[in-house]
C-alpha positions as CSV (number, residue, x, y, z in Angstrom):
1,M,-81.8,57.8,72.7
2,R,-85.1,56.7,73.0
3,N,-85.0,53.2,72.8
4,Q,-82.6,53.1,75.8
5,D,-84.9,53.0,78.7
6,L,-86.8,50.2,77.0
7,I,-83.6,48.1,76.5
8,S,-82.8,48.2,79.7
9,T,-85.9,46.4,80.9
10,L,-85.8,44.2,78.0
11,G,-82.7,43.3,79.6
12,N,-84.0,43.1,83.1
13,C,-86.9,41.0,82.0
14,I,-84.5,38.3,80.1
15,N,-82.4,38.2,83.1
16,H,-85.1,37.3,85.1
17,C,-87.0,34.8,83.1
18,N,-83.8,33.1,82.6
19,Y,-83.2,32.7,86.2
20,C,-86.9,31.6,86.7
21,A,-86.6,29.0,84.4
22,D,-83.4,27.5,85.8
23,A,-84.5,27.8,89.1
24,C,-87.7,26.3,88.2
25,L,-85.3,23.4,87.2
26,E,-84.4,22.7,91.1
27,E,-87.7,22.8,92.7
28,D,-89.0,19.5,93.8
29,N,-91.8,19.1,91.6
30,V,-90.5,20.2,88.5
31,K,-93.3,18.8,86.1
32,M,-95.7,21.3,87.9
33,M,-93.3,24.0,86.8
34,V,-92.8,22.8,82.8
35,N,-95.4,25.6,81.5
36,C,-93.5,28.0,83.7
37,I,-90.1,26.9,82.3
38,R,-91.6,27.2,79.2
39,T,-93.3,30.5,78.9
40,D,-89.8,31.9,80.6
41,R,-87.9,30.7,77.7
42,V,-90.1,32.1,75.1
43,C,-90.6,35.6,77.2
44,A,-86.7,35.8,77.1
45,E,-86.4,34.9,73.4
46,V,-89.1,37.3,72.3
47,C,-87.5,40.5,74.9
48,S,-84.1,39.7,73.5
49,T,-85.3,39.7,69.8
50,L,-86.8,43.4,70.9
51,S,-84.1,44.4,72.5
52,Q,-81.8,43.8,69.2
53,V,-84.2,45.5,66.8
54,L,-84.5,48.5,69.2
55,A,-80.6,48.7,68.9
56,T,-80.7,48.8,64.7
57,N,-83.1,52.1,65.1
58,Y,-85.5,50.3,62.7
59,E,-88.5,51.7,62.5
60,N,-91.5,49.3,62.1
61,I,-91.6,47.3,65.2
62,N,-94.7,47.9,67.1
63,G,-96.1,44.5,66.1
64,L,-93.1,42.9,67.6
65,V,-93.8,45.4,70.4
66,K,-97.4,44.2,71.1
67,Y,-96.3,40.5,70.3
68,C,-93.7,41.5,73.5
69,I,-96.2,42.8,75.8
70,E,-98.3,40.0,74.9
71,I,-95.7,37.2,75.9
72,C,-94.7,39.2,79.3
73,E,-98.3,39.4,80.4
74,A,-98.3,35.7,80.0
75,C,-95.3,35.2,81.4
76,A,-96.3,37.4,84.5
77,T,-99.7,35.4,84.9
78,E,-97.6,31.9,84.9
79,C,-95.5,33.1,87.6
80,E,-97.4,34.7,89.3
81,G,-99.1,31.2,89.6
82,H,-96.3,30.0,91.9
83,E,-95.0,30.8,95.3
84,H,-91.2,30.6,94.8
85,K,-89.6,34.1,95.0
86,H,-87.8,33.3,91.5
87,C,-91.4,33.2,90.1
88,V,-92.6,36.6,92.0
89,D,-89.5,38.3,90.9
90,C,-89.8,37.4,87.3
91,A,-93.7,37.9,87.4
92,A,-92.9,41.4,88.4
93,A,-90.1,42.0,86.0
94,C,-92.6,40.9,83.6
95,R,-95.5,43.4,84.5
96,K,-93.0,46.1,84.0
97,C,-91.6,45.0,80.6
98,A,-95.0,45.0,79.3
99,A,-96.0,48.6,80.7
100,V,-92.9,49.8,79.5
101,C,-94.0,48.6,76.2
102,K,-97.0,50.2,76.4
103,E,-95.7,53.4,77.4
104,Y,-93.4,53.2,74.1
105,L,-96.5,52.4,71.7
106,A,-98.0,55.4,73.4
């Protein structure tokens, strides 16, 4: 299925974003992590929505894929601003997700 690679990559990004947001809540300076938590949550939601729409084989999704790229890149940039392993791993998952989304649109 054409969408399977993207769905799998989206799932990985969702998992990393949810884990990162949760791990951020355990950090000593949670106030410093607010934007990271918020961006993680939004990224996970957008990726989840795209994954669910892809599973329907609905055709008109390019706008949603482009928005997913935008959110994944924003989340990666935010997470790259922190040194925590969960942030570093999340940023990598988001960068990969954005790249796979771009391949999908190509």
